[in-house]
C-alpha positions in Angstrom: 34.2 13.9 20.4 30.6 13.2 20.0 31.0 9.8 23.0 28.3 6.6 21.6 26.0 9.3 19.4 26.3 6.6 15.8 24.8 9.4 13.8 25.8 12.8 15.1 25.1 14.8 12.8 21.5 13.2 12.1 20.1 10.4 9.7 19.3 11.1 6.1 16.3 10.7 4.9 15.6 8.3 2.0 14.7 9.5 -1.4 10.8 7.6 -1.3 10.6 9.1 2.9 11.2 12.8 2.2 8.8 12.4 -0.4 6.2 10.7 1.8 7.0 13.6 4.9 5.6 16.4 3.4 6.7 20.4 4.8 6.3 19.7 8.1 9.1 19.9 10.7 7.9 17.4 12.6 6.0 13.7 11.7 4.7 11.4 13.8 4.4 7.6 12.6 2.1 4.4 13.5 2.2 1.2 12.4 -0.1 2.1 9.4 2.3 5.0 7.9 3.8 4.2 5.4 6.9 1.5 5.5 10.0 4.0 4.2 8.7 6.0 7.4 8.8 2.8 9.6 11.9 1.9 8.4 13.5 6.4 9.1 12.0 5.8 12.8 13.4 2.1 13.5 16.8 3.5 11.8 16.4 6.9 14.6 14.8 4.2 17.3 18.3 2.5 17.2 20.0 5.3 17.0 18.7 6.8 20.5 19.2 3.0 21.6 22.5 3.0 21.8 23.3 6.9 21.9 21.6 6.2 25.5 23.5 3.2 25.9 20.3 1.1 26.8 21.0 -3.5 26.6 17.8 -4.7 24.6 16.7 -6.1 27.6 16.1 -2.2 28.9 14.7 -0.2 26.1 11.1 0.6 25.3 11.0 1.5 21.6 11.5 -2.3 20.0 10.1 -0.3 17.2 9.3 -1.7 13.8 10.9 -5.4 13.0 8.7 -6.3 10.5 9.0 -10.0 12.4 7.4 -9.0 15.9 3.7 -9.6 15.1 1.8 -7.7 18.2 -1.6 -7.5 17.9 -2.9 -4.0 19.4 -5.9 -4.2 21.5 -8.1 -1.1 21.7 -7.5 1.0 24.6 -11.0 0.0 27.0 -8.7 -3.1 27.1 -5.0 -2.0 28.5 -5.6 -2.1 32.1 -3.6 -1.4 35.2 -2.1 -4.3 36.1 0.7 -5.2 33.5 0.7 -2.0 31.6 4.8 -3.1 30.9 3.5 -5.0 27.9 1.9 -2.5 26.0 5.9 -0.3 25.8 5.0 -1.7 22.2 7.1 -1.4 18.6 5.1 0.7 15.7 3.0 -2.4 14.8 1.1 -2.2 18.3 0.5 1.5 19.7 4.1 3.2 19.5 4.0 6.1 17.6 7.6 8.1 17.3 7.7 11.3 16.3 11.2 12.3 14.1 11.6 15.7 13.6 13.4 16.7 11.0 16.3 20.2 9.3 16.4 20.0 5.1 16.8 16.1 4.9 18.3 15.3 8.2 16.6 13.8 11.0 17.7 15.4 13.7 15.2 14.5 16.8 12.9 11.0 17.5 11.1 10.4 20.9 8.1 7.9 21.2 5.1 8.0 22.5 2.5 5.2 24.3 -0.2 5.3 26.1 0.8 3.8 30.0 -0.6 3.8 33.3 1.2 6.5 35.6 1.5 5.7 39.2 3.2 8.8 40.3 2.7 12.8 39.8 6.0 14.6 39.6 6.3 17.5 41.6 9.0 19.7 40.9 11.8 20.5 43.7 14.2 23.0 42.9 16.2 22.8 39.0 16.3 19.1 37.8 14.8 17.8 40.8 11.6 16.4 42.0 9.6 13.8 43.7 7.2 11.5 43.2 3.6 11.7 44.3 1.7 8.7 44.4 -1.4 9.0 42.5 -3.9 6.2 41.4 -3.3 4.0 38.3 -3.9 6.8 35.1 -3.8 6.3 32.1 -1.5 8.4 30.7 0.5 9.9 26.7 4.1 8.4 27.5 7.3 9.8 26.1 11.0 9.1 25.5 13.3 8.1 25.9 13.7 10.9 23.4 17.4 11.2 20.9 18.8 14.4 19.3 22.2 14.3 16.8 24.8 15.1 19.2 26.4 18.2 17.0 23.4 20.6 16.8 22.0 19.3 20.9 21.8 23.0 23.4 19.6 24.4 19.9 15.8 24.1 21.5 15.6 20.8 18.9 14.4 18.2 22.0 11.9 21.0 22.9 10.6 22.1 19.6 9.5 18.3 19.7 7.9 17.8 23.1 6.3 21.5 22.0 5.1 19.5 18.4 3.9 15.9 20.3 1.8 18.4 23.6 0.4 20.4 20.4 -0.5 17.3 18.4 -4.5 16.2 18.4 -3.7 13.0 17.3 -1.6 12.0 20.4 -2.6 9.7 23.1 -5.5 11.1 25.3 -4.9 12.1 28.7 -2.4 13.4 31.2 2.1 13.9 29.4 4.3 11.6 31.2 7.9 10.7 31.5 10.2 6.9 30.9 12.3 7.9 34.4 14.5 8.0 35.1 15.7 11.1 33.8 18.7 12.9 33.7 19.0 16.8 35.1 19.2 17.6 31.2 16.0 15.7 30.0 14.3 17.2 34.0 15.8 20.5 32.7 13.8 19.8 29.2 10.9 18.6 30.1 10.1 21.0 32.8 11.1 24.1 30.4 8.8 22.7 27.2 5.9 21.2 29.4 6.6 24.0 33.0 3.9 24.4 34.8 1.6 21.7 33.6 0.8 17.6 35.4 3.3 15.9 34.4 3.1 11.5 35.5 5.4 9.3 35.5 5.4 5.0 36.1 6.7 4.8 39.5 
């Protein structure tokens, strides 16, 4: 019924994670967050990977595996050339956003700084063109996962709204990971409207 989603009804939070979370609907998790929250973000990231059909090489989020110690660089040292290595884990620049309902995580997205090289121009519902731009340091978002049983309830949009409004998110314009599906295009367009949206072409 739910195809390949390994957590179609969400991911249950541990008691420690629930206690640390607080009352907010959406929680951001980074390399400085408590271990229980990083473990929860890692589990959500792996669910997203399986549900999206990524293999290890193509999946941009290799988070909270604490055997990986990636030394983070200050943002000022990120260069336009070779930006891909900065698709880092929670041990680097990566930041996970989790949306909860009750004691279950129902939606997940990753966010990291990345140099975008194109601006998305919407040409029709679900369709777009890429307009080349000078490398622009952006706040990249994606992939996104929502539990299969809770899709079409605007959870993804609420998550994207929270990322866009977060004063602690990475600076710069918002960008997305390409390619995305028709549903993904509709989600980003519905959430962020006519705001400039960038991508790495």
